[in-house]
C-alpha positions in Angstrom: -49.2 -23.8 -7.9 -50.3 -24.6 -4.3 -48.1 -26.5 -2.0 -49.8 -28.1 1.0 -47.8 -30.3 3.4 -49.3 -32.0 6.4 -47.2 -32.5 9.5 -46.6 -36.2 10.1 -43.8 -38.7 10.4 -41.7 -37.3 7.6 -41.7 -33.7 8.8 -43.3 -32.3 12.0 -44.4 -29.1 10.2 -47.4 -28.0 8.3 -46.8 -25.8 5.3 -49.1 -24.1 2.9 -48.1 -21.6 0.2 -49.2 -20.4 -3.2 -46.4 -20.0 -5.8 -46.4 -18.6 -9.3 -44.6 -21.2 -11.4 -42.8 -20.0 -14.6 -41.7 -23.4 -15.9 -43.3 -26.8 -16.0 -42.4 -29.2 -13.2 -39.8 -31.9 -13.8 -39.1 -35.0 -11.6 -36.0 -34.6 -9.5 -33.4 -37.2 -8.8 -30.7 -35.3 -6.9 -29.8 -31.9 -5.5 -27.0 -30.4 -3.4 -28.1 -29.9 0.2 -26.4 -27.9 3.0 -25.6 -30.4 5.8 -23.1 -30.0 8.5 -21.6 -26.8 7.0 -21.0 -28.2 3.5 -23.1 -28.9 0.4 -23.4 -32.5 -0.4 -25.4 -34.3 -3.2 -28.5 -36.1 -2.0 -31.3 -38.1 -3.5 -34.7 -36.6 -3.3 -38.2 -38.3 -3.2 -41.6 -36.9 -2.4 -43.4 -38.3 0.6 -47.1 -39.3 0.7 -48.5 -38.5 4.2 -51.5 -40.8 3.9 -49.6 -44.0 2.9 -46.3 -43.1 4.5 -44.5 -44.1 1.4 -42.3 -42.4 -1.3 -43.6 -40.7 -4.3 -42.1 -38.5 -7.0 -40.4 -35.2 -6.1 -40.6 -32.3 -8.6 -38.9 -29.0 -9.2 -40.0 -25.9 -11.2 -38.9 -22.3 -11.5 -41.1 -19.9 -9.5 -41.2 -16.1 -9.2 -39.6 -14.7 -6.1 -40.9 -11.3 -5.1 -38.4 -8.8 -6.5 -35.6 -11.3 -6.7 -36.4 -12.8 -10.1 -36.8 -16.6 -10.2 -35.9 -19.4 -7.9 -36.2 -23.2 -8.0 -39.0 -24.8 -5.9 -38.4 -28.5 -4.9 -41.5 -30.2 -3.6 -43.1 -33.6 -3.2 -46.2 -35.2 -1.8 -48.6 -34.4 1.0 -45.9 -35.3 3.5 -43.2 -33.1 1.9 -39.8 -34.4 0.5 -37.4 -36.9 1.9 -33.6 -37.0 1.3 -30.7 -39.3 1.7 -27.1 -39.4 0.7 -26.4 -39.9 -3.0 -24.6 -43.2 -2.5 -27.2 -44.6 0.0 -28.8 -47.6 -1.7 -31.2 -48.5 1.2 -34.9 -48.4 0.8 -36.8 -45.2 1.5 -38.0 -45.4 5.1 -39.1 -43.2 7.9 -37.1 -45.4 10.3 -33.8 -45.0 8.4 -31.4 -43.0 10.6 -29.6 -41.4 7.6 -32.7 -40.1 5.9 -34.6 -36.8 6.7 -37.6 -34.9 5.6 -38.4 -31.3 4.8 -41.6 -29.6 3.7 -40.1 -28.2 0.5 -37.0 -26.3 -0.6 -36.5 -23.0 -2.4 -33.0 -22.7 -4.1 -31.4 -20.2 -6.4 -32.2 -20.8 -10.1 -28.6 -21.8 -10.9 -28.3 -24.4 -8.2 -27.0 -28.0 -8.8 -29.9 -30.3 -9.7 -30.2 -33.6 -11.6 -33.6 -34.5 -13.1 -34.7 -38.1 -13.6 -35.0 -37.5 -17.4 -31.3 -36.7 -17.5 -30.0 -40.0 -16.1 
């Protein structure tokens, strides 16, 4: 699996990496994210850099060199975008309480909710 994120309005970083996935990808609804020193549940969407709009975010298990497996959370060409679980506002680059990342790699046993579970 090849992840290629272009720097843009969602995240100012380019990121390219090849991962070996060991499970099929599933669409993600929510994860716990480390913010201000504590883990808090957040909604996750992918971000399309060309259209500057949300798209699906996915997670799959990947091999981590020597550490076993981990969970890769990824989105569109612009990375992923997150907001508080209770935030009902539209996904927007101008929203103060939303932020972007290129991707996330978490321990395999982390808290995650897939869209097919809600």
